[in-house]
C-alpha positions as CSV (number, residue, x, y, z in Angstrom):
1,M,-7.5,126.9,-97.0
2,S,-8.9,124.6,-94.4
3,K,-12.2,122.7,-94.9
4,I,-15.0,124.3,-93.3
5,I,-17.7,122.3,-91.7
6,W,-20.7,124.1,-90.0
7,F,-23.5,123.0,-87.9
8,F,-26.2,125.1,-86.5
9,S,-28.9,124.2,-83.9
10,L,-32.6,124.6,-83.0
11,S,-35.0,123.4,-80.5
12,S,-37.0,120.7,-82.3
13,I,-40.1,122.4,-83.7
14,F,-40.1,121.5,-87.2
15,V,-41.8,119.2,-89.6
16,A,-40.4,115.5,-89.3
17,C,-38.0,114.1,-91.6
18,N,-38.4,110.3,-91.5
19,L,-35.2,108.3,-90.8
20,E,-35.7,105.3,-92.9
21,D,-32.0,104.5,-93.6
22,P,-29.6,105.9,-90.9
23,S,-26.5,104.8,-92.9
24,A,-27.4,107.1,-95.7
25,I,-26.4,110.1,-93.4
26,L,-22.9,108.9,-93.5
27,E,-22.7,109.3,-97.4
28,S,-22.2,113.0,-97.0
29,D,-19.6,114.2,-94.6
30,G,-20.4,117.9,-95.0
31,K,-16.9,118.9,-96.0
32,L,-16.5,121.3,-98.9
33,E,-13.3,121.9,-100.6
34,G,-13.6,125.5,-101.8
35,E,-17.1,125.1,-103.1
36,K,-18.7,128.5,-103.6
37,V,-22.4,129.5,-103.9
38,E,-23.6,132.9,-105.1
39,F,-26.8,134.5,-103.5
40,N,-28.4,137.8,-103.1
41,G,-27.7,138.8,-99.6
42,N,-27.9,141.4,-96.8
43,R,-25.2,141.9,-94.6
44,I,-26.4,142.3,-90.9
45,D,-24.5,143.7,-87.8
46,V,-24.1,141.4,-85.0
47,D,-23.8,143.1,-81.6
48,S,-22.0,146.1,-83.1
49,T,-18.9,143.7,-83.2
50,F,-19.1,142.0,-86.6
51,S,-21.3,141.3,-89.5
52,I,-22.4,138.4,-91.6
53,E,-24.0,138.1,-94.9
54,I,-27.3,136.2,-95.0
55,P,-29.6,135.5,-98.0
56,D,-32.3,138.2,-98.8
57,Y,-35.0,135.6,-98.5
58,F,-34.2,135.1,-94.7
59,K,-36.5,137.0,-92.6
60,S,-35.9,138.3,-89.0
61,T,-37.7,136.5,-86.3
62,K,-37.8,136.2,-82.4
63,A,-39.3,132.6,-82.3
64,I,-36.2,130.4,-82.7
65,E,-33.9,130.7,-79.6
66,A,-34.7,132.6,-76.4
67,G,-31.8,135.1,-75.6
68,A,-30.2,134.9,-79.3
69,I,-29.1,138.4,-80.5
70,A,-29.9,137.6,-84.1
71,Q,-32.3,135.1,-85.5
72,Y,-33.2,134.7,-89.1
73,S,-35.2,131.9,-91.0
74,N,-36.8,130.8,-94.2
75,L,-39.7,128.6,-93.1
76,F,-40.5,127.6,-96.6
77,N,-37.0,126.0,-97.2
78,G,-36.7,125.0,-93.5
79,E,-33.5,127.1,-93.1
80,Y,-32.5,128.8,-89.8
81,L,-29.7,131.0,-88.5
82,T,-29.1,132.2,-84.8
83,V,-26.2,134.1,-83.3
84,S,-26.0,134.1,-79.4
85,S,-23.2,135.7,-77.2
86,V,-22.0,135.0,-73.6
87,D,-19.4,137.0,-71.6
88,K,-16.1,135.1,-71.6
89,A,-15.6,135.7,-67.7
90,I,-19.0,134.1,-66.9
91,I,-18.1,130.9,-69.0
92,V,-14.6,130.7,-67.5
93,E,-16.0,130.9,-64.0
94,R,-18.8,128.2,-64.9
95,I,-16.6,125.7,-66.7
96,N,-13.4,125.9,-64.6
97,F,-11.4,125.7,-67.7
98,E,-8.0,124.6,-65.9
99,K,-9.7,121.4,-64.2
100,V,-12.0,120.3,-67.1
101,Y,-9.9,120.7,-70.1
102,N,-6.2,120.3,-71.5
103,K,-4.0,122.9,-70.6
104,G,-2.9,123.3,-74.2
105,D,-6.5,123.9,-75.5
106,S,-7.5,127.4,-76.5
107,D,-10.3,129.2,-74.6
108,L,-12.4,129.3,-77.7
109,L,-12.0,125.5,-78.3
110,I,-13.0,124.8,-74.7
111,F,-16.1,127.1,-75.0
112,A,-17.0,125.6,-78.4
113,D,-16.6,122.1,-77.1
114,Y,-18.6,122.7,-74.0
115,S,-21.4,124.7,-75.7
116,C,-21.8,122.3,-78.6
117,G,-21.7,119.3,-76.2
118,A,-24.3,120.8,-74.1
119,F,-26.7,121.3,-77.2
120,L,-26.0,117.8,-78.5
121,Q,-26.5,116.0,-75.2
122,S,-30.3,115.5,-75.7
123,R,-29.8,114.4,-79.3
124,E,-28.6,111.2,-81.0
125,I,-25.6,112.0,-83.0
126,I,-25.5,110.0,-86.4
127,N,-22.6,111.8,-87.9
128,E,-20.1,114.3,-86.5
129,S,-17.0,116.0,-87.9
130,D,-14.0,117.0,-86.0
131,W,-13.3,120.7,-85.1
132,F,-11.9,122.8,-88.0
133,E,-10.2,126.0,-87.2
134,V,-10.4,128.6,-90.1
135,T,-9.4,132.1,-90.5
136,V,-12.2,134.4,-91.9
137,D,-11.2,138.0,-92.5
138,S,-8.5,137.6,-89.8
139,L,-10.9,136.2,-87.2
140,N,-10.3,132.6,-85.9
141,V,-13.3,130.6,-86.3
142,L,-14.1,127.1,-85.0
143,A,-16.4,125.0,-86.9
144,K,-18.2,121.5,-86.6
145,A,-20.9,119.8,-88.5
146,V,-23.3,117.4,-87.2
147,D,-26.3,115.3,-88.3
148,A,-28.5,114.3,-85.3
149,I,-31.9,113.0,-84.4
150,E,-34.0,115.3,-82.6
151,S,-34.9,114.2,-78.9
152,G,-38.2,112.2,-78.8
153,Q,-38.7,112.5,-82.5
154,N,-38.1,110.6,-85.7
155,Q,-36.6,113.7,-87.2
156,V,-33.0,114.3,-88.3
157,L,-31.5,117.8,-88.8
158,S,-28.1,118.9,-90.2
159,Y,-26.3,121.5,-88.0
160,W,-23.4,123.7,-88.8
161,F,-21.8,125.4,-85.7
162,G,-19.4,128.3,-85.8
163,Y,-17.7,129.9,-82.8
164,V,-15.7,133.2,-82.5
165,E,-14.2,135.1,-79.8
166,L,-14.1,138.8,-79.9
167,D,-13.8,141.5,-77.1
168,N,-14.0,139.2,-74.3
169,T,-17.1,137.7,-75.7
170,F,-17.8,134.2,-77.2
171,Y,-20.1,134.2,-80.1
172,T,-22.1,131.2,-81.3
173,I,-23.2,131.2,-85.0
174,K,-25.6,128.2,-85.8
175,T,-27.4,127.3,-89.0
176,W,-29.4,124.1,-89.8
177,T,-31.9,122.5,-92.0
178,Y,-33.5,119.1,-92.4
179,F,-31.3,116.3,-93.3
180,K,-33.0,115.7,-96.6
181,R,-32.1,119.2,-97.7
182,K,-28.4,119.0,-96.3
183,R,-26.9,118.7,-99.8
184,Q,-28.7,121.8,-101.1
185,F,-27.9,123.9,-97.9
186,E,-24.3,123.1,-96.9
187,A,-22.6,125.3,-99.5
188,L,-24.9,128.2,-98.5
189,A,-24.2,127.5,-94.7
190,N,-20.4,127.6,-95.4
191,R,-20.8,130.8,-97.5
192,M,-22.5,132.7,-94.8
193,I,-19.8,131.8,-92.3
194,R,-17.1,132.7,-94.8
195,S,-18.9,136.2,-95.0
196,I,-17.9,137.1,-91.4
197,S,-16.1,140.5,-91.3
């Protein structure tokens, strides 16, 4: 099975994580080779289209990302998850797929690259994976992981991004935590994405 790497995002509203040694970020590449983590979870419905399992200690919120269709967090651990959606027709018109990207790229890859790039534009990328395509319960999912310094702050966050296309809609699944908690959180982030069905 392909290696899964996930990055998720948030506007920078969190407690600072000091960046003393940027090279330390490169020590962990965020890749997992079948590592599993068990947790007590709740399955949540997303837009009546698919579901995802999240830890039972995540709480629903509306304070993370305007327009997200699902938002969950654990403030104590500094762990966050959002799911957002956009109509494919709107994005195809906005991006003008044929002129901007290679003709062989899938619509999902074009959207994922565009969306992730727009989010990261205002951040300093420290470490970034390539795109990974994985199949989760017969769904094609694109994933990427990034460690980045938040704009205007001395704070590093580790993001896992996952992108899915269903019923002419693109879905963005994002989860993240502070870089100092990356090693504790990455297996859980990957497990949540693997739970899509």
